[in-house]
All heavy atoms as a GROMACS GRO file, in nm:
protein
  639
    1MET      N    1  18.283  10.575  14.651
    1MET     CA    2  18.182  10.490  14.595
    1MET      C    3  18.059  10.497  14.685
    1MET      O    4  18.069  10.500  14.806
    1MET     CB    5  18.233  10.345  14.587
    1MET     CG    6  18.127  10.252  14.538
    1MET     SD    7  18.181  10.088  14.485
    1MET     CE    8  18.253  10.019  14.630
    2ILE      N    9  17.942  10.499  14.624
    2ILE     CA   10  17.816  10.503  14.696
    2ILE      C   11  17.758  10.363  14.699
    2ILE      O   12  17.740  10.300  14.595
    2ILE     CB   13  17.718  10.599  14.630
    2ILE    CG1   14  17.774  10.741  14.629
    2ILE    CG2   15  17.583  10.595  14.699
    2ILE    CD1   16  17.690  10.839  14.553
    3LEU      N   17  17.731  10.315  14.820
    3LEU     CA   18  17.669  10.183  14.834
    3LEU      C   19  17.520  10.201  14.859
    3LEU      O   20  17.479  10.277  14.946
    3LEU     CB   21  17.733  10.108  14.952
    3LEU     CG   22  17.882  10.082  14.939
    3LEU    CD1   23  17.934  10.016  15.066
    3LEU    CD2   24  17.910   9.994  14.820
    4ILE      N   25  17.440  10.132  14.782
    4ILE     CA   26  17.296  10.138  14.798
    4ILE      C   27  17.247  10.002  14.847
    4ILE      O   28  17.284   9.899  14.793
    4ILE     CB   29  17.228  10.174  14.665
    4ILE    CG1   30  17.274  10.313  14.620
    4ILE    CG2   31  17.076  10.170  14.677
    4ILE    CD1   32  17.222  10.356  14.486
    5ASP      N   33  17.166  10.006  14.949
    5ASP     CA   34  17.111   9.885  15.008
    5ASP      C   35  17.030   9.810  14.902
    5ASP      O   36  16.935   9.863  14.844
    5ASP     CB   37  17.024   9.921  15.127
    5ASP     CG   38  16.975   9.800  15.203
    5ASP    OD1   39  17.011   9.687  15.165
    5ASP    OD2   40  16.903   9.820  15.301
    6SER      N   41  17.066   9.685  14.878
    6SER     CA   42  16.998   9.608  14.774
    6SER      C   43  16.856   9.569  14.812
    6SER      O   44  16.777   9.531  14.725
    6SER     CB   45  17.079   9.482  14.741
    6SER     OG   46  17.087   9.399  14.855
    7SER      N   47  16.820   9.577  14.939
    7SER     CA   48  16.685   9.540  14.981
    7SER      C   49  16.584   9.652  14.956
    7SER      O   50  16.465   9.630  14.965
    7SER     CB   51  16.684   9.501  15.128
    7SER     OG   52  16.713   9.614  15.208
    8LYS      N   53  16.632   9.772  14.925
    8LYS     CA   54  16.541   9.884  14.900
    8LYS      C   55  16.500   9.887  14.754
    8LYS      O   56  16.575   9.852  14.666
    8LYS     CB   57  16.610  10.016  14.935
    8LYS     CG   58  16.626  10.039  15.081
    8LYS     CD   59  16.664  10.182  15.103
    8LYS     CE   60  16.659  10.210  15.250
    8LYS     NZ   61  16.586  10.327  15.282
    9HIS      N   62  16.379   9.933  14.732
    9HIS     CA   63  16.334   9.957  14.596
    9HIS      C   64  16.397  10.087  14.550
    9HIS      O   65  16.412  10.181  14.628
    9HIS     CB   66  16.182   9.966  14.591
    9HIS     CG   67  16.115   9.841  14.636
    9HIS    ND1   68  16.108   9.729  14.557
    9HIS    CD2   69  16.052   9.810  14.751
    9HIS    CE1   70  16.045   9.634  14.623
    9HIS    NE2   71  16.009   9.680  14.741
   10SER      N   72  16.432  10.097  14.425
   10SER     CA   73  16.502  10.216  14.376
   10SER      C   74  16.420  10.343  14.396
   10SER      O   75  16.476  10.450  14.418
   10SER     CB   76  16.540  10.200  14.230
   10SER     OG   77  16.423  10.189  14.151
   11LYS      N   78  16.289  10.334  14.389
   11LYS     CA   79  16.206  10.453  14.406
   11LYS      C   80  16.200  10.500  14.550
   11LYS      O   81  16.152  10.611  14.575
   11LYS     CB   82  16.064  10.426  14.355
   11LYS     CG   83  16.059  10.408  14.205
   11LYS     CD   84  15.918  10.390  14.158
   11LYS     CE   85  15.913  10.381  14.008
   11LYS     NZ   86  15.776  10.374  13.957
   12ASN      N   87  16.247  10.421  14.643
   12ASN     CA   88  16.248  10.459  14.784
   12ASN      C   89  16.380  10.520  14.828
   12ASN      O   90  16.398  10.548  14.946
   12ASN     CB   91  16.219  10.340  14.874
   12ASN     CG   92  16.078  10.290  14.860
   12ASN    OD1   93  15.993  10.355  14.801
   12ASN    ND2   94  16.050  10.173  14.914
   13THR      N   95  16.474  10.539  14.737
   13THR     CA   96  16.605  10.591  14.775
   13THR      C   97  16.606  10.744  14.770
   13THR      O   98  16.531  10.806  14.695
   13THR     CB   99  16.717  10.538  14.684
   13THR    OG1  100  16.696  10.586  14.551
   13THR    CG2  101  16.722  10.386  14.686
   14ILE      N  102  16.693  10.802  14.850
   14ILE     CA  103  16.708  10.947  14.855
   14ILE      C  104  16.753  11.000  14.720
   14ILE      O  105  16.707  11.104  14.675
   14ILE     CB  106  16.806  10.986  14.967
   14ILE    CG1  107  16.745  10.951  15.103
   14ILE    CG2  108  16.840  11.135  14.960
   14ILE    CD1  109  16.840  10.961  15.218
   15PHE      N  110  16.842  10.928  14.652
   15PHE     CA  111  16.895  10.974  14.524
   15PHE      C  112  16.786  10.980  14.417
   15PHE      O  113  16.779  11.074  14.340
   15PHE     CB  114  17.010  10.886  14.478
   15PHE     CG  115  17.124  10.883  14.576
   15PHE    CD1  116  17.156  10.767  14.642
   15PHE    CD2  117  17.196  10.998  14.603
   15PHE    CE1  118  17.259  10.764  14.734
   15PHE    CE2  119  17.299  10.997  14.694
   15PHE     CZ  120  17.331  10.880  14.760
   16TYR      N  121  16.700  10.880  14.412
   16TYR     CA  122  16.591  10.878  14.314
   16TYR      C  123  16.493  10.992  14.342
   16TYR      O  124  16.453  11.064  14.251
   16TYR     CB  125  16.518  10.744  14.317
   16TYR     CG  126  16.411  10.731  14.211
   16TYR    CD1  127  16.442  10.681  14.086
   16TYR    CD2  128  16.280  10.770  14.237
   16TYR    CE1  129  16.344  10.670  13.988
   16TYR    CE2  130  16.182  10.759  14.139
   16TYR     CZ  131  16.215  10.709  14.015
   16TYR     OH  132  16.119  10.699  13.918
   17VAL      N  133  16.455  11.007  14.468
   17VAL     CA  134  16.360  11.112  14.505
   17VAL      C  135  16.423  11.250  14.484
   17VAL      O  136  16.355  11.343  14.439
   17VAL     CB  137  16.311  11.093  14.650
   17VAL    CG1  138  16.224  11.208  14.695
   17VAL    CG2  139  16.235  10.961  14.664
   18ALA      N  140  16.553  11.264  14.510
   18ALA     CA  141  16.621  11.391  14.485
   18ALA      C  142  16.620  11.425  14.336
   18ALA      O  143  16.596  11.541  14.298
   18ALA     CB  144  16.765  11.386  14.537
   19ALA      N  145  16.644  11.327  14.252
   19ALA     CA  146  16.640  11.350  14.107
   19ALA      C  147  16.500  11.389  14.063
   19ALA      O  148  16.482  11.479  13.980
   19ALA     CB  149  16.687  11.225  14.033
   20MET      N  150  16.399  11.324  14.118
   20MET     CA  151  16.261  11.355  14.083
   20MET      C  152  16.226  11.497  14.132
   20MET      O  153  16.163  11.574  14.058
   20MET     CB  154  16.166  11.253  14.148
   20MET     CG  155  16.022  11.272  14.112
   20MET     SD  156  15.985  11.254  13.938
   20MET     CE  157  16.047  11.090  13.907
   21ALA      N  158  16.267  11.533  14.252
   21ALA     CA  159  16.241  11.667  14.306
   21ALA      C  160  16.310  11.773  14.221
   21ALA      O  161  16.249  11.875  14.187
   21ALA     CB  162  16.288  11.676  14.450
   22TYR      N  163  16.434  11.747  14.183
   22TYR     CA  164  16.508  11.842  14.100
   22TYR      C  165  16.439  11.862  13.965
   22TYR      O  166  16.427  11.974  13.916
   22TYR     CB  167  16.652  11.796  14.082
   22TYR     CG  168  16.740  11.897  14.013
   22TYR    CD1  169  16.788  12.007  14.082
   22TYR    CD2  170  16.773  11.883  13.879
   22TYR    CE1  171  16.867  12.101  14.020
   22TYR    CE2  172  16.851  11.976  13.815
   22TYR     CZ  173  16.899  12.085  13.886
   22TYR     OH  174  16.976  12.179  13.824
   23LYS      N  175  16.392  11.754  13.909
   23LYS     CA  176  16.320  11.761  13.781
   23LYS      C  177  16.194  11.846  13.795
   23LYS      O  178  16.166  11.933  13.712
   23LYS     CB  179  16.284  11.621  13.734
   23LYS     CG  180  16.198  11.615  13.610
   23LYS     CD  181  16.157  11.472  13.580
   23LYS     CE  182  16.028  11.469  13.503
   23LYS     NZ  183  15.970  11.338  13.495
   24LEU      N  184  16.118  11.823  13.901
   24LEU     CA  185  15.993  11.897  13.922
   24LEU      C  186  16.019  12.044  13.953
   24LEU      O  187  15.947  12.132  13.904
   24LEU     CB  188  15.912  11.833  14.033
   24LEU     CG  189  15.854  11.695  14.001
   24LEU    CD1  190  15.798  11.630  14.126
   24LEU    CD2  191  15.746  11.706  13.894
   25ILE      N  192  16.122  12.073  14.032
   25ILE     CA  193  16.156  12.212  14.064
   25ILE      C  194  16.208  12.282  13.939
   25ILE      O  195  16.175  12.398  13.914
   25ILE     CB  196  16.259  12.219  14.178
   25ILE    CG1  197  16.200  12.163  14.308
   25ILE    CG2  198  16.303  12.363  14.201
   25ILE    CD1  199  16.302  12.138  14.416
   26SER      N  200  16.287  12.214  13.859
   26SER     CA  201  16.342  12.273  13.736
   26SER      C  202  16.232  12.308  13.637
   26SER      O  203  16.243  12.408  13.565
   26SER     CB  204  16.439  12.177  13.670
   26SER     OG  205  16.551  12.155  13.750
   27LYS      N  206  16.129  12.226  13.634
   27LYS     CA  207  16.020  12.247  13.538
   27LYS      C  208  15.952  12.382  13.562
   27LYS      O  209  15.924  12.455  13.470
   27LYS     CB  210  15.919  12.133  13.547
   27LYS     CG  211  15.824  12.128  13.431
   27LYS     CD  212  15.719  12.019  13.434
   27LYS     CE  213  15.741  11.904  13.525
   27LYS     NZ  214  15.632  11.808  13.526
   28ASP      N  215  15.925  12.414  13.689
   28ASP     CA  216  15.856  12.539  13.723
   28ASP      C  217  15.954  12.645  13.773
   28ASP      O  218  15.922  12.762  13.772
   28ASP     CB  219  15.751  12.516  13.832
   28ASP     CG  220  15.642  12.422  13.786
   28ASP    OD1  221  15.614  12.420  13.665
   28ASP    OD2  222  15.585  12.353  13.872
   29ASN      N  223  16.069  12.603  13.819
   29ASN     CA  224  16.174  12.686  13.878
   29ASN      C  225  16.133  12.748  14.011
   29ASN      O  226  16.215  12.801  14.081
   29ASN     CB  227  16.226  12.792  13.782
   29ASN     CG  228  16.360  12.846  13.826
   29ASN    OD1  229  16.436  12.778  13.895
   29ASN    ND2  230  16.390  12.968  13.789
   30VAL      N  231  16.007  12.745  14.046
   30VAL     CA  232  15.961  12.790  14.177
   30VAL      C  233  15.855  12.692  14.224
   30VAL      O  234  15.760  12.667  14.153
   30VAL     CB  235  15.900  12.932  14.172
   30VAL    CG1  236  15.851  12.972  14.308
   30VAL    CG2  237  15.999  13.032  14.118
   31THR      N  238  15.874  12.637  14.341
   31THR     CA  239  15.779  12.538  14.391
   31THR      C  240  15.768  12.549  14.542
   31THR      O  241  15.867  12.569  14.612
   31THR     CB  242  15.826  12.396  14.355
   31THR    OG1  243  15.847  12.388  14.216
   31THR    CG2  244  15.726  12.292  14.395
   32ARG      N  245  15.650  12.535  14.590
   32ARG     CA  246  15.627  12.523  14.735
   32ARG      C  247  15.656  12.380  14.777
   32ARG      O  248  15.630  12.286  14.702
   32ARG     CB  249  15.482  12.556  14.767
   32ARG     CG  250  15.449  12.698  14.747
   32ARG     CD  251  15.459  12.764  14.881
   32ARG     NE  252  15.409  12.897  14.879
   32ARG     CZ  253  15.479  12.998  14.926
   32ARG    NH1  254  15.601  12.979  14.970
   32ARG    NH2  255  15.429  13.118  14.929
   33ILE      N  256  15.707  12.364  14.897
   33ILE     CA  257  15.743  12.231  14.946
   33ILE      C  258  15.620  12.142  14.954
   33ILE      O  259  15.625  12.024  14.917
   33ILE     CB  260  15.816  12.240  15.082
   33ILE    CG1  261  15.952  12.306  15.063
   33ILE    CG2  262  15.832  12.102  15.144
   33ILE    CD1  263  16.029  12.330  15.190
   34SER      N  264  15.507  12.196  14.997
   34SER     CA  265  15.386  12.114  15.007
   34SER      C  266  15.339  12.066  14.869
   34SER      O  267  15.298  11.951  14.854
   34SER     CB  268  15.274  12.192  15.076
   34SER     OG  269  15.245  12.310  15.004
   35HIS      N  270  15.348  12.152  14.768
   35HIS     CA  271  15.311  12.112  14.632
   35HIS      C  272  15.409  12.008  14.578
   35HIS      O  273  15.369  11.914  14.509
   35HIS     CB  274  15.306  12.232  14.538
   35HIS     CG  275  15.202  12.332  14.576
   35HIS    ND1  276  15.223  12.466  14.566
   35HIS    CD2  277  15.077  12.317  14.627
   35HIS    CE1  278  15.115  12.531  14.606
   35HIS    NE2  279  15.025  12.442  14.645
   36LEU      N  280  15.536  12.028  14.609
   36LEU     CA  281  15.639  11.935  14.564
   36LEU      C  282  15.617  11.797  14.627
   36LEU      O  283  15.627  11.695  14.558
   36LEU     CB  284  15.778  11.988  14.599
   36LEU     CG  285  15.895  11.902  14.556
   36LEU    CD1  286  15.905  11.899  14.405
   36LEU    CD2  287  16.023  11.956  14.615
   37ASN      N  288  15.584  11.794  14.754
   37ASN     CA  289  15.558  11.668  14.824
   37ASN      C  290  15.445  11.591  14.757
   37ASN      O  291  15.458  11.472  14.729
   37ASN     CB  292  15.525  11.698  14.970
   37ASN     CG  293  15.520  11.575  15.056
   37ASN    OD1  294  15.520  11.464  15.008
   37ASN    ND2  295  15.516  11.595  15.186
   38ASN      N  296  15.336  11.660  14.726
   38ASN     CA  297  15.223  11.595  14.660
   38ASN      C  298  15.260  11.547  14.521
   38ASN      O  299  15.222  11.436  14.480
   38ASN     CB  300  15.104  11.690  14.651
   38ASN     CG  301  15.046  11.722  14.787
   38ASN    OD1  302  15.062  11.647  14.881
   38ASN    ND2  303  14.979  11.836  14.796
   39ALA      N  304  15.333  11.628  14.446
   39ALA     CA  305  15.372  11.592  14.309
   39ALA      C  306  15.464  11.470  14.308
   39ALA      O  307  15.449  11.381  14.222
   39ALA     CB  308  15.440  11.710  14.241
   40ILE      N  309  15.556  11.463  14.402
   40ILE     CA  310  15.648  11.349  14.408
   40ILE      C  311  15.571  11.222  14.443
   40ILE      O  312  15.592  11.118  14.382
   40ILE     CB  313  15.762  11.374  14.509
   40ILE    CG1  314  15.857  11.480  14.453
   40ILE    CG2  315  15.838  11.245  14.538
   40ILE    CD1  316  15.964  11.524  14.551
   41GLN      N  317  15.481  11.231  14.539
   41GLN     CA  318  15.405  11.112  14.577
   41GLN      C  319  15.316  11.063  14.463
   41GLN      O  320  15.300  10.943  14.444
   41GLN     CB  321  15.324  11.138  14.704
   41GLN     CG  322  15.414  11.147  14.825
   41GLN     CD  323  15.340  11.134  14.955
   41GLN    OE1  324  15.219  11.117  14.959
   41GLN    NE2  325  15.413  11.142  15.064
   42LEU      N  326  15.263  11.154  14.383
   42LEU     CA  327  15.183  11.114  14.267
   42LEU      C  328  15.271  11.055  14.157
   42LEU      O  329  15.234  10.958  14.092
   42LEU     CB  330  15.106  11.234  14.211
   42LEU     CG  331  14.988  11.282  14.295
   42LEU    CD1  332  14.932  11.411  14.235
   42LEU    CD2  333  14.881  11.176  14.304
   43GLU      N  334  15.387  11.115  14.136
   43GLU     CA  335  15.478  11.071  14.030
   43GLU      C  336  15.537  10.933  14.061
   43GLU      O  337  15.546  10.848  13.973
   43GLU     CB  338  15.591  11.174  14.014
   43GLU     CG  339  15.681  11.153  13.899
   43GLU     CD  340  15.626  11.209  13.768
   43GLU    OE1  341  15.543  11.301  13.773
   43GLU    OE2  342  15.668  11.158  13.664
   44ILE      N  343  15.576  10.912  14.185
   44ILE     CA  344  15.639  10.786  14.223
   44ILE      C  345  15.535  10.678  14.249
   44ILE      O  346  15.561  10.560  14.229
   44ILE     CB  347  15.730  10.806  14.346
   44ILE    CG1  348  15.845  10.900  14.309
   44ILE    CG2  349  15.786  10.674  14.395
   44ILE    CD1  350  15.936  10.933  14.424
   45ASP      N  351  15.416  10.716  14.292
   45ASP     CA  352  15.306  10.622  14.315
   45ASP      C  353  15.344  10.513  14.416
   45ASP      O  354  15.343  10.394  14.386
   45ASP     CB  355  15.260  10.560  14.183
   45ASP     CG  356  15.129  10.485  14.199
   45ASP    OD1  357  15.049  10.525  14.285
   45ASP    OD2  358  15.109  10.385  14.129
   46ILE      N  359  15.381  10.558  14.536
   46ILE     CA  360  15.417  10.467  14.645
   46ILE      C  361  15.306  10.472  14.749
   46ILE      O  362  15.257  10.579  14.784
   46ILE     CB  363  15.551  10.508  14.710
   46ILE    CG1  364  15.665  10.488  14.610
   46ILE    CG2  365  15.577  10.428  14.836
   46ILE    CD1  366  15.799  10.531  14.664
   47ASP      N  367  15.268  10.356  14.798
   47ASP     CA  368  15.170  10.350  14.907
   47ASP      C  369  15.240  10.392  15.035
   47ASP      O  370  15.353  10.352  15.062
   47ASP     CB  371  15.114  10.209  14.923
   47ASP     CG  372  15.029  10.168  14.804
   47ASP    OD1  373  14.972  10.259  14.739
   47ASP    OD2  374  15.021  10.047  14.776
   48GLY      N  375  15.173  10.473  15.114
   48GLY     CA  376  15.230  10.517  15.240
   48GLY      C  377  15.302  10.650  15.226
   48GLY      O  378  15.312  10.706  15.118
   49SER      N  379  15.354  10.697  15.336
   49SER     CA  380  15.418  10.827  15.340
   49SER      C  381  15.568  10.816  15.316
   49SER      O  382  15.634  10.728  15.372
   49SER     CB  383  15.392  10.892  15.476
   49SER     OG  384  15.459  11.015  15.484
   50ILE      N  385  15.619  10.905  15.234
   50ILE     CA  386  15.764  10.910  15.212
   50ILE      C  387  15.816  11.049  15.247
   50ILE      O  388  15.914  11.096  15.192
   50ILE     CB  389  15.802  10.871  15.068
   50ILE    CG1  390  15.737  10.963  14.966
   50ILE    CG2  391  15.771  10.726  15.040
   50ILE    CD1  392  15.797  10.950  14.828
   51ASP      N  393  15.749  11.115  15.341
   51ASP     CA  394  15.786  11.251  15.380
   51ASP      C  395  15.931  11.262  15.426
   51ASP      O  396  16.000  11.357  15.391
   51ASP     CB  397  15.694  11.302  15.491
   51ASP     CG  398  15.552  11.321  15.445
   51ASP    OD1  399  15.531  11.337  15.323
   51ASP    OD2  400  15.461  11.319  15.529
   52GLU      N  401  15.977  11.164  15.502
   52GLU     CA  402  16.114  11.168  15.552
   52GLU      C  403  16.215  11.157  15.437
   52GLU      O  404  16.315  11.229  15.435
   52GLU     CB  405  16.138  11.054  15.651
   52GLU     CG  406  16.276  11.058  15.714
   52GLU     CD  407  16.294  10.950  15.819
   52GLU    OE1  408  16.198  10.918  15.890
   52GLU    OE2  409  16.406  10.897  15.827
   53ILE      N  410  16.187  11.072  15.341
   53ILE     CA  411  16.276  11.057  15.226
   53ILE      C  412  16.278  11.186  15.143
   53ILE      O  413  16.383  11.230  15.097
   53ILE     CB  414  16.235  10.937  15.138
   53ILE    CG1  415  16.253  10.807  15.218
   53ILE    CG2  416  16.316  10.931  15.010
   53ILE    CD1  417  16.199  10.684  15.148
   54ILE      N  418  16.162  11.249  15.127
   54ILE     CA  419  16.156  11.375  15.052
   54ILE      C  420  16.236  11.483  15.124
   54ILE      O  421  16.311  11.558  15.061
   54ILE     CB  422  16.009  11.419  15.030
   54ILE    CG1  423  15.940  11.321  14.936
   54ILE    CG2  424  16.002  11.561  14.974
   54ILE    CD1  425  15.790  11.342  14.922
   55THR      N  426  16.224  11.491  15.255
   55THR     CA  427  16.300  11.588  15.332
   55THR      C  428  16.450  11.565  15.317
   55THR      O  429  16.526  11.661  15.295
   55THR     CB  430  16.260  11.581  15.481
   55THR    OG1  431  16.121  11.606  15.493
   55THR    CG2  432  16.338  11.681  15.563
   56LEU      N  433  16.493  11.440  15.328
   56LEU     CA  434  16.635  11.409  15.311
   56LEU      C  435  16.683  11.438  15.168
   56LEU      O  436  16.796  11.485  15.148
   56LEU     CB  437  16.662  11.264  15.348
   56LEU     CG  438  16.646  11.230  15.496
   56LEU    CD1  439  16.654  11.079  15.517
   56LEU    CD2  440  16.750  11.302  15.580
   57ALA      N  441  16.598  11.414  15.070
   57ALA     CA  442  16.632  11.442  14.931
   57ALA      C  443  16.650  11.592  14.910
   57ALA      O  444  16.745  11.635  14.842
   57ALA     CB  445  16.525  11.386  14.838
   58LEU      N  446  16.562  11.674  14.968
   58LEU     CA  447  16.576  11.818  14.957
   58LEU      C  448  16.700  11.868  15.030
   58LEU      O  449  16.770  11.958  14.982
   58LEU     CB  450  16.450  11.888  15.009
   58LEU     CG  451  16.324  11.868  14.926
   58LEU    CD1  452  16.204  11.932  14.994
   58LEU    CD2  453  16.342  11.920  14.785
   59ASP      N  454  16.730  11.809  15.146
   59ASP     CA  455  16.854  11.842  15.217
   59ASP      C  456  16.976  11.812  15.131
   59ASP      O  457  17.069  11.892  15.124
   59ASP     CB  458  16.864  11.764  15.349
   59ASP     CG  459  16.768  11.813  15.455
   59ASP    OD1  460  16.711  11.923  15.439
   59ASP    OD2  461  16.748  11.740  15.553
   60PHE      N  462  16.974  11.697  15.065
   60PHE     CA  463  17.085  11.657  14.978
   60PHE      C  464  17.103  11.758  14.864
   60PHE      O  465  17.215  11.804  14.837
   60PHE     CB  466  17.057  11.517  14.922
   60PHE     CG  467  17.153  11.472  14.816
   60PHE    CD1  468  17.284  11.439  14.848
   60PHE    CD2  469  17.113  11.464  14.683
   60PHE    CE1  470  17.373  11.398  14.750
   60PHE    CE2  471  17.201  11.423  14.585
   60PHE     CZ  472  17.332  11.390  14.618
   61LEU      N  473  16.994  11.797  14.798
   61LEU     CA  474  17.002  11.894  14.689
   61LEU      C  475  17.052  12.030  14.739
   61LEU      O  476  17.128  12.098  14.670
   61LEU     CB  477  16.866  11.909  14.620
   61LEU     CG  478  16.820  11.789  14.539
   61LEU    CD1  479  16.675  11.809  14.494
   61LEU    CD2  480  16.912  11.765  14.420
   62TYR      N  481  17.011  12.069  14.859
   62TYR     CA  482  17.057  12.195  14.918
   62TYR      C  483  17.207  12.189  14.947
   62TYR      O  484  17.281  12.284  14.917
   62TYR     CB  485  16.978  12.225  15.045
   62TYR     CG  486  17.025  12.348  15.116
   62TYR    CD1  487  16.988  12.474  15.071
   62TYR    CD2  488  17.107  12.339  15.228
   62TYR    CE1  489  17.033  12.588  15.135
   62TYR    CE2  490  17.152  12.452  15.292
   62TYR     CZ  491  17.115  12.577  15.246
   62TYR     OH  492  17.160  12.689  15.310
   63LEU      N  493  17.251  12.078  15.003
   63LEU     CA  494  17.393  12.066  15.039
   63LEU      C  495  17.486  12.063  14.919
   63LEU      O  496  17.602  12.105  14.930
   63LEU     CB  497  17.414  11.940  15.125
   63LEU     CG  498  17.358  11.947  15.266
   63LEU    CD1  499  17.368  11.811  15.333
   63LEU    CD2  500  17.430  12.053  15.348
   64ILE      N  501  17.438  12.015  14.806
   64ILE     CA  502  17.524  12.014  14.687
   64ILE      C  503  17.496  12.136  14.597
   64ILE      O  504  17.534  12.138  14.481
   64ILE     CB  505  17.511  11.882  14.607
   64ILE    CG1  506  17.369  11.860  14.555
   64ILE    CG2  507  17.559  11.764  14.690
   64ILE    CD1  508  17.356  11.744  14.459
   65ASP      N  509  17.432  12.238  14.655
   65ASP     CA  510  17.406  12.366  14.587
   65ASP      C  511  17.327  12.353  14.458
   65ASP      O  512  17.358  12.417  14.357
   65ASP     CB  513  17.536  12.442  14.560
   65ASP     CG  514  17.596  12.502  14.684
   65ASP    OD1  515  17.519  12.531  14.777
   65ASP    OD2  516  17.719  12.520  14.689
   66LYS      N  517  17.223  12.273  14.460
   66LYS     CA  518  17.135  12.260  14.343
   66LYS      C  519  17.004  12.336  14.361
   66LYS      O  520  16.941  12.374  14.263
   66LYS     CB  521  17.105  12.113  14.313
   66LYS     CG  522  17.227  12.035  14.270
   66LYS     CD  523  17.280  12.091  14.140
   66LYS     CE  524  17.402  12.016  14.091
   66LYS     NZ  525  17.458  12.075  13.970
   67ILE      N  526  16.961  12.355  14.487
   67ILE     CA  527  16.838  12.429  14.515
   67ILE      C  528  16.860  12.526  14.630
   67ILE      O  529  16.954  12.511  14.708
   67ILE     CB  530  16.719  12.336  14.548
   67ILE    CG1  531  16.747  12.255  14.675
   67ILE    CG2  532  16.683  12.247  14.432
   67ILE    CD1  533  16.625  12.180  14.728
   68CYS      N  534  16.773  12.625  14.638
   68CYS     CA  535  16.773  12.715  14.753
   68CYS      C  536  16.629  12.738  14.797
   68CYS      O  537  16.536  12.720  14.719
   68CYS     CB  538  16.843  12.846  14.721
   68CYS     SG  539  16.760  12.947  14.598
   69LEU      N  540  16.614  12.778  14.921
   69LEU     CA  541  16.482  12.805  14.978
   69LEU      C  542  16.475  12.953  15.009
   69LEU      O  543  16.558  13.006  15.084
   69LEU     CB  544  16.462  12.723  15.106
   69LEU     CG  545  16.330  12.736  15.178
   69LEU    CD1  546  16.217  12.683  15.091
   69LEU    CD2  547  16.333  12.661  15.310
   70ASN      N  548  16.378  13.022  14.950
   70ASN     CA  549  16.362  13.166  14.973
   70ASN      C  550  16.289  13.192  15.103
   70ASN      O  551  16.230  13.101  15.162
   70ASN     CB  552  16.287  13.230  14.857
   70ASN     CG  553  16.370  13.235  14.732
   70ASN    OD1  554  16.491  13.216  14.737
   70ASN    ND2  555  16.306  13.261  14.621
   71GLU      N  556  16.288  13.318  15.144
   71GLU     CA  557  16.221  13.356  15.268
   71GLU      C  558  16.071  13.328  15.264
   71GLU      O  559  16.010  13.303  15.367
   71GLU     CB  560  16.245  13.504  15.296
   71GLU     CG  561  16.389  13.536  15.330
   71GLU     CD  562  16.411  13.685  15.348
   71GLU    OE1  563  16.314  13.762  15.344
   71GLU    OE2  564  16.527  13.723  15.366
   72ASP      N  565  16.012  13.332  15.145
   72ASP     CA  566  15.869  13.308  15.134
   72ASP      C  567  15.835  13.159  15.127
   72ASP      O  568  15.720  13.121  15.113
   72ASP     CB  569  15.810  13.380  15.012
   72ASP     CG  570  15.865  13.330  14.880
   72ASP    OD1  571  15.962  13.251  14.881
   72ASP    OD2  572  15.811  13.369  14.776
   73GLY      N  573  15.936  13.072  15.136
   73GLY     CA  574  15.914  12.928  15.139
   73GLY      C  575  15.912  12.860  15.004
   73GLY      O  576  15.875  12.744  14.994
   74SER      N  577  15.955  12.930  14.900
   74SER     CA  578  15.957  12.869  14.768
   74SER      C  579  16.096  12.814  14.735
   74SER      O  580  16.198  12.867  14.780
   74SER     CB  581  15.914  12.968  14.660
   74SER     OG  582  16.002  13.079  14.658
   75LEU      N  583  16.098  12.706  14.659
   75LEU     CA  584  16.223  12.642  14.618
   75LEU      C  585  16.262  12.691  14.478
   75LEU      O  586  16.176  12.704  14.391
   75LEU     CB  587  16.206  12.491  14.615
   75LEU     CG  588  16.182  12.424  14.748
   75LEU    CD1  589  16.134  12.282  14.727
   75LEU    CD2  590  16.309  12.424  14.831
   76HIS      N  591  16.391  12.716  14.461
   76HIS     CA  592  16.443  12.759  14.331
   76HIS      C  593  16.564  12.674  14.295
   76HIS      O  594  16.643  12.636  14.382
   76HIS     CB  595  16.486  12.906  14.335
   76HIS     CG  596  16.376  13.002  14.354
   76HIS    ND1  597  16.307  13.055  14.248
   76HIS    CD2  598  16.321  13.053  14.465
   76HIS    CE1  599  16.216  13.136  14.294
   76HIS    NE2  600  16.221  13.137  14.426
   77VAL      N  601  16.581  12.649  14.168
   77VAL     CA  602  16.702  12.583  14.119
   77VAL      C  603  16.812  12.686  14.112
   77VAL      O  604  16.790  12.799  14.068
   77VAL     CB  605  16.678  12.521  13.978
   77VAL    CG1  606  16.806  12.474  13.916
   77VAL    CG2  607  16.578  12.409  13.988
   78ILE      N  608  16.930  12.651  14.158
   78ILE     CA  609  17.046  12.740  14.150
   78ILE      C  610  17.112  12.716  14.014
   78ILE      O  611  17.152  12.605  13.982
   78ILE     CB  612  17.146  12.713  14.264
   78ILE    CG1  613  17.080  12.745  14.399
   78ILE    CG2  614  17.273  12.793  14.243
   78ILE    CD1  615  17.165  12.711  14.518
   79GLU      N  616  17.120  12.822  13.937
   79GLU     CA  617  17.184  12.814  13.805
   79GLU      C  618  17.335  12.826  13.823
   79GLU      O  619  17.385  12.925  13.873
   79GLU     CB  620  17.133  12.927  13.714
   79GLU     CG  621  16.984  12.924  13.690
   79GLU     CD  622  16.939  12.802  13.612
   79GLU    OE1  623  17.018  12.748  13.531
   79GLU    OE2  624  16.824  12.760  13.630
   80ASN      N  625  17.406  12.722  13.782
   80ASN     CA  626  17.552  12.724  13.790
   80ASN      C  627  17.608  12.786  13.663
   80ASN      O  628  17.562  12.755  13.554
   80ASN     CB  629  17.607  12.583  13.808
   80ASN     CG  630  17.571  12.524  13.942
   80ASN    OD1  631  17.556  12.597  14.040
   80ASN    ND2  632  17.554  12.395  13.948
   81PRO      N  633  17.707  12.874  13.680
   81PRO     CA  634  17.766  12.939  13.561
   81PRO      C  635  17.842  12.843  13.472
   81PRO      O  636  17.885  12.741  13.507
   81PRO     CB  637  17.860  13.043  13.618
   81PRO     CG  638  17.878  13.010  13.761
   81PRO     CD  639  17.768  12.917  13.801
   0.00000   0.00000   0.00000
C-alpha cells in the first residue's frame, strides 16, 4: 500500500508529476528534460520551483521501465510488448 502525506497538495506529489511527465513524453515520444521541466511547470501552474519533484518523478518512471534517456539527452517512452 502506498501512503501519501495528507498535508501535501496532490499536484506536489511525485506520482502526479510522474503521470504528467509520462503524458507529455508520450505525446511527442521524444522530449528534452529542460523542455519537459518548463511544460510541467506550466501545466501544473505551481508557484516556485518543483525541480526536485520533477527529477524524482523521472527517476520513478525510469525505475519502472516507462522511459529511457538516450545519449543525446532526449527522453523516450519505452513501448512494452
